[in-house]
KOLVEX-816541 format. One line per 8 residues: number of its first residue (from 1); their letters; for each residue x, y, z of C-alpha. Coordinates in Angstrom, 2 decimals. Example, Ala and Ser with C-alpha at 12.3 -4.5 7.8 and 13.67 -1.06 7.14 Angstrom:
1 = as = 12.30 -4.50 7.80; 13.67 -1.06 7.14
***
This chain:
1 = xxxxxxxx = -8.72 -10.69 25.87; -5.58 -12.79 26.18; -2.42 -10.94 27.03; 0.34 -11.59 24.61; 3.91 -10.98 25.82; 7.17 -10.21 23.83; 10.16 -12.43 24.24; 12.98 -10.34 22.82
9 = xxxxxxxx = 15.56 -13.08 22.69; 13.96 -15.53 20.32; 15.65 -15.45 16.85; 13.37 -15.66 13.81; 14.67 -16.19 10.28; 13.75 -13.35 8.04; 14.82 -12.29 4.60; 17.09 -9.22 4.59
17 = xxxxxxxx = 20.08 -8.22 2.48; 22.03 -6.74 5.30; 23.43 -8.17 8.53; 21.51 -7.12 11.48; 22.62 -4.70 14.18; 23.05 -5.65 17.73; 20.22 -5.66 20.15; 19.90 -2.56 22.30
25 = xxxxxxxx = 19.34 -2.42 25.95; 15.87 -2.60 27.45; 13.86 0.55 27.64; 12.23 1.86 30.79; 8.62 0.88 31.42; 6.32 3.06 29.42; 2.84 4.38 30.35; -0.35 3.77 28.37
33 = xxxxxxxx = -0.45 5.99 25.33; -2.96 8.82 25.56; -5.65 8.28 23.07; -3.39 5.81 21.33; -0.88 8.46 20.35; 1.72 8.94 23.10; 3.69 6.99 25.69; 6.74 7.69 27.91
41 = xxxxxxxx = 10.22 6.45 27.25; 10.28 2.70 26.10; 6.65 2.78 24.98; 5.83 3.33 21.34; 2.41 4.88 22.19; 0.44 3.88 19.22; -2.85 2.53 20.19; -2.04 3.01 23.92
49 = xxxxxxxx = -0.69 -0.04 25.71; -3.70 -1.54 27.61; -1.44 -3.39 29.92; 0.90 -0.50 30.82; 3.86 -2.74 30.28; 6.01 -0.30 28.38; 8.41 -0.92 25.48; 10.54 -3.84 24.67
57 = xxxxxxxx = 13.83 -2.11 24.54; 15.84 -0.44 21.85; 17.38 -1.96 18.65; 20.46 -0.84 16.92; 19.62 -1.69 13.30; 21.79 0.97 11.65; 22.48 -1.38 8.72; 18.81 -2.27 8.16
65 = xxxxxxxx = 17.72 -1.33 4.64; 15.53 1.72 4.26; 13.77 0.58 1.26; 12.29 -2.62 -0.07; 14.93 -4.67 -1.84; 14.91 -7.91 -3.69; 15.84 -10.38 -0.90; 15.85 -13.71 -2.87
73 = xxxxxxxx = 19.48 -14.52 -2.35; 19.80 -13.28 1.21; 18.87 -15.10 4.40; 20.01 -13.73 7.65; 18.90 -13.96 11.29; 17.92 -10.89 13.22; 16.72 -10.89 16.79; 13.36 -9.21 17.17
81 = xxxxxxxx = 10.63 -9.18 19.85; 8.41 -12.07 19.08; 4.94 -12.72 20.52; 4.39 -15.84 22.50; 1.07 -17.50 21.48; -0.87 -20.12 23.30; -0.84 -22.77 20.51; 1.20 -23.77 17.50
89 = xxxxxxxx = -1.46 -22.35 15.13; -0.94 -18.80 16.46; 2.82 -19.18 16.60; 3.00 -20.31 13.05; 0.79 -17.49 11.76; 2.56 -14.98 13.71; 5.77 -15.95 11.88; 4.04 -16.06 8.46
97 = xxxxxxxx = 2.50 -12.57 8.98; 5.81 -11.04 10.00; 7.59 -12.56 6.94; 4.85 -11.27 4.67; 5.66 -7.72 5.60; 7.91 -5.43 3.73; 11.30 -4.63 5.24; 10.04 -1.14 6.23
105 = xxxxxxxx = 7.07 -2.71 7.90; 9.27 -5.18 9.74; 11.46 -2.40 10.90; 8.38 -0.56 12.15; 7.37 -3.77 14.10; 10.83 -3.84 15.68; 10.66 -0.10 16.68; 7.10 -0.20 17.92
113 = xxxxxxxx = 6.62 -3.48 19.82; 3.50 -2.38 21.71; 1.46 -1.41 18.70; 2.68 -4.51 16.79; 1.75 -6.64 19.81; -1.87 -5.37 19.63; -2.02 -5.91 15.85; -0.96 -9.53 16.27
121 = xxxxxxxx = -3.51 -9.97 19.13; -6.21 -8.56 16.90; -5.38 -11.18 14.26; -5.36 -13.94 16.83; -8.80 -12.73 17.95; -10.03 -12.88 14.34; -8.50 -16.32 13.77; -6.03 -14.92 11.18
129 = xxxxxxxx = -8.71 -14.34 8.55; -7.79 -12.70 5.26; -9.81 -9.73 6.12; -7.97 -9.18 9.47; -4.56 -9.53 7.71; -5.53 -6.96 5.16; -6.77 -4.51 7.84; -3.65 -5.20 9.98
137 = xxxxxxxx = -1.33 -4.30 7.15; -3.42 -1.10 6.33; -3.19 -0.32 10.10; 0.52 -0.62 10.11; 0.93 1.57 7.06; -1.43 4.16 8.58; 0.34 4.37 11.91; 3.64 4.84 10.15
145 = xxxxxxxx = 2.14 7.83 8.48; 0.91 9.32 11.75; -2.71 8.14 11.71; -4.74 6.60 14.54; -6.29 3.10 14.53; -9.14 1.81 16.61; -8.73 -2.03 16.52; -11.89 -2.72 18.39
153 = xxxxxxxx = -14.07 -1.10 15.79; -11.63 -1.39 12.93; -11.59 2.35 12.23; -8.55 4.20 10.77; -8.47 7.92 11.48; -6.14 9.26 8.89; -3.62 11.90 9.75; -5.29 14.39 7.33
161 = xxxxxxxx = -8.57 13.87 9.38; -6.89 13.91 12.80; -5.15 17.20 11.97; -8.35 18.97 10.90; -9.82 20.65 14.06; -13.31 20.97 12.70; -13.83 17.30 11.73; -11.93 15.94 14.64
169 = xxxxxxxx = -13.93 18.01 17.12; -17.26 17.01 15.67; -16.15 13.30 15.64; -15.08 13.53 19.21; -18.31 15.24 20.34; -20.39 12.67 18.51; -18.67 9.87 20.63; -16.55 8.46 17.83
177 = xxxxxxxx = -16.98 4.86 16.70; -18.90 3.41 19.64; -21.69 5.95 19.29; -21.97 5.62 15.54; -21.99 1.77 15.97; -25.05 2.05 18.39; -26.99 4.25 16.04; -26.27 2.16 13.00
185 = xxxxxxxx = -27.45 -0.99 14.77; -30.75 0.83 15.53; -31.07 1.56 11.88; -30.14 -2.00 10.89; -29.25 -4.68 13.37; -26.60 -6.10 10.92; -24.89 -2.74 10.59; -21.68 -1.80 12.52
193 = xxxxxxxx = -18.74 0.47 12.29; -16.02 -1.72 10.84; -13.27 -1.61 8.20; -13.63 2.14 7.95; -11.06 4.89 7.05; -11.79 8.54 7.72; -9.68 11.01 5.72; -9.69 14.47 4.25
201 = xxxxxxxx = -9.18 15.48 0.54; -10.92 16.73 -2.57; -12.26 14.06 -5.07; -12.02 15.98 -8.37; -14.91 13.95 -9.71; -17.14 15.06 -6.81; -15.63 18.40 -6.01; -18.92 19.92 -4.85
209 = xxxxxxxx = -19.79 17.06 -2.46; -19.23 17.47 1.30; -17.85 13.93 1.53; -17.44 10.90 -0.65; -17.75 7.27 0.46; -15.79 4.92 -1.76; -16.72 1.36 -2.73; -14.72 -1.24 -0.68
217 = xxxxxxxx = -11.09 -1.98 -1.56; -9.87 -5.15 0.29; -12.94 -4.78 2.57; -11.85 -1.32 3.76; -14.28 1.50 3.03; -12.93 5.13 2.97; -15.00 8.22 3.76; -13.16 11.36 2.42
225 = xxxxxxxx = -14.33 14.65 3.65; -14.05 17.72 1.50; -12.03 20.48 3.25; -13.56 23.12 1.05; -17.06 22.31 2.43; -16.52 22.90 6.10; -17.71 26.51 6.07; -21.02 25.33 7.49
233 = xxxxxxxx = -22.28 24.80 11.09; -20.94 21.83 13.04; -24.42 20.30 13.28; -24.51 20.13 9.50; -21.20 18.31 9.45; -22.53 15.85 12.03; -25.28 15.01 9.53; -22.59 14.33 6.88
241 = xxxxxxxx = -20.99 11.85 9.20; -23.97 9.65 9.80; -25.09 10.00 6.11; -21.76 8.76 4.82; -21.63 5.94 7.44; -24.94 4.62 6.30; -23.51 4.65 2.73; -20.42 2.71 4.01
249 = xxxxxxxx = -22.40 0.15 5.87; -24.65 -0.47 2.87; -21.57 -1.15 0.84; -20.22 -3.47 3.53; -23.38 -5.45 3.58; -23.36 -5.84 -0.20; -19.69 -6.83 -0.03; -20.42 -9.61 2.50
257 = xxxxxxxx = -23.30 -10.86 0.42; -21.21 -11.03 -2.71; -18.72 -13.44 -1.01; -15.84 -11.79 -3.01; -13.36 -9.03 -2.53; -15.50 -6.58 -4.44; -19.16 -5.94 -5.22; -20.09 -7.52 -8.61
265 = xxxxxxxx = -22.38 -4.75 -9.78; -24.99 -6.46 -11.99; -28.79 -7.02 -11.96; -28.07 -10.72 -11.52; -26.17 -10.13 -8.20; -28.90 -7.77 -6.94; -31.49 -10.48 -7.81; -29.39 -13.04 -5.88
273 = xxxxxxxx = -29.62 -11.09 -2.61; -33.42 -10.52 -2.46; -33.92 -13.21 0.11; -31.23 -11.67 2.33; -31.80 -7.97 1.73; -35.15 -7.44 0.27; -35.27 -3.60 0.71; -31.80 -2.97 -0.63
281 = xxxxxxxx = -32.48 -5.25 -3.55; -35.77 -3.54 -4.23; -34.28 -0.04 -4.42; -31.32 -1.04 -6.64; -33.67 -2.88 -9.09; -36.19 -0.05 -9.19; -33.70 2.83 -9.53; -30.73 1.33 -11.37
289 = xxxxxxxx = -31.65 -1.92 -13.14; -35.43 -1.89 -13.81; -36.11 1.76 -14.42; -39.68 2.47 -15.50; -40.12 3.75 -19.00; -39.64 7.51 -19.36; -37.84 7.78 -15.97; -34.17 8.41 -15.27
297 = xxxxxxxx = -31.87 6.37 -13.14; -31.38 7.68 -9.49; -29.00 6.90 -6.72; -30.56 3.81 -5.06; -28.92 4.39 -1.69; -30.23 7.95 -1.50; -33.72 6.75 -2.51; -33.43 4.05 0.28
305 = xxxxxxxx = -32.10 6.55 2.87; -34.71 9.24 1.91; -37.45 6.70 2.88; -35.89 4.94 5.82; -33.00 6.86 7.40; -34.21 10.35 8.28; -35.15 9.23 11.84; -31.68 7.97 12.67
313 = xxxxxxxx = -30.23 11.17 11.20; -32.53 13.24 13.49; -31.45 11.17 16.56; -27.83 11.78 15.94; -28.51 15.51 15.41; -30.34 15.75 18.70; -27.52 14.11 20.56; -24.97 16.43 19.08
321 = xxxxxxxx = -27.10 19.64 19.53; -30.35 19.46 21.49; -31.06 23.20 21.24; -32.73 23.26 17.80; -36.42 23.14 16.94; -38.21 20.09 15.47; -38.66 22.10 12.18; -34.82 22.57 12.03
329 = xxxxxxxx = -34.07 18.95 12.71; -36.60 17.90 10.01; -35.16 20.30 7.46; -31.63 19.14 8.05; -32.53 15.51 7.97; -33.42 16.00 4.27; -30.05 17.50 3.30; -28.32 15.07 0.87
337 = xxxxxxxx = -31.55 13.12 0.32; -33.46 15.49 -1.94; -31.89 14.32 -5.14; -29.13 15.24 -7.61; -28.39 18.88 -8.30; -29.40 22.30 -6.87; -33.17 22.65 -5.93; -35.23 25.15 -7.83
345 = xxxxxxxx = -36.12 27.91 -5.42; -39.67 28.14 -6.71; -40.52 24.40 -6.80; -37.95 23.11 -4.30; -37.10 20.26 -6.79; -33.63 19.44 -8.02; -33.07 18.27 -11.53; -33.27 14.59 -10.35
353 = xxxxxxxx = -35.31 14.50 -7.12; -35.70 11.38 -4.93; -39.12 9.87 -4.96; -39.58 10.72 -1.26; -38.77 14.39 -1.69; -40.90 14.77 -4.94; -43.87 13.35 -3.03; -43.75 16.25 -0.50
361 = xxxxxxxx = -46.16 19.09 -1.45; -44.33 22.05 -3.17; -45.23 24.55 -0.34; -43.74 22.18 2.20; -40.57 21.67 0.10; -39.96 25.46 -0.23; -40.67 25.92 3.45; -38.04 23.22 4.36
369 = xxxxxxxx = -35.44 24.78 2.12; -35.95 28.23 3.78; -35.55 26.72 7.25; -32.33 25.18 6.11; -30.78 28.21 4.48; -31.79 30.35 7.51; -30.05 27.91 9.84; -26.88 27.98 7.76
377 = xxxxxxx = -26.91 31.81 7.66; -27.55 32.34 11.33; -25.08 29.88 12.86; -21.23 30.04 13.11; -19.44 27.82 10.50; -17.21 25.02 11.81; -14.22 26.28 9.72
***
């Protein structure tokens, strides 16, 4: 990766309604931020400075506006740390990106040069694509609010997630983004952990769900974990992680195939991707758009995952906790893939079972459910 240096003395024209403050003195050299969160004096911490170069000095901007203001009639010069790039294309786009930021975001860039440096380098590495710009802005907003950002894998760990001991410990033990990335590629070579946000909160529409994966917004896919559903063993939560990440990557693949900023849900679109993604198209057509007479719609991704993803879920479980029996791993791999609604204790069938779950003999379904409930009862909950 190219190293990009700050040159604090270069003036750049920006829009601001107030005169700028004077440039402060240089800060002392900072150490690399621990886990992207802390640094010594002069370093903004943030992602963790991979170069160990420290901060770019202080800035006295006491007159700098604290909110976004109409700046049409004001053009002032302020002195900020500017990245030196290797060619005019990068220099030009660095300036364009800075001037596209709100005044609060620009102030953050001034106050946190190490993190801003890495965000610019990330965009240089991604040739200033629209997607990289959108993620860069989301990253700035997230860091301002206390979240962590992994630019390598394009994962935002929201402060609400970071501050939840149960979820954060499970995520750390699973190996974070690199491990999930490896497992997802085993499941589908085109899959990867990118453009992902992990957060905590209750979605009122799905208040009983352990987590919800949202459809992409500007290429970013959010997985929101329900804090009221963490009274279950950590291994069960590890399953939720990989389950939701498979959802996220299926959405990402559909988004890429659409060639647009959102997925155009229609039978025509699904038909159009058959040559690229035959299996995904097959499940969407069968369970959403070409439902056999007398049958009800079902969740296409759950039908798809029930047939094809239980092996990868089992692999993740075994890495997280290798002490369970094969029967337990098998039972837990079915969780979330049985269908919609609570299973009947006598038949083992929910109101809307997936085809894969319904195909299992009744005696086996009931046995799997008993193994699962015994596991939940006999193991300490995460929270």
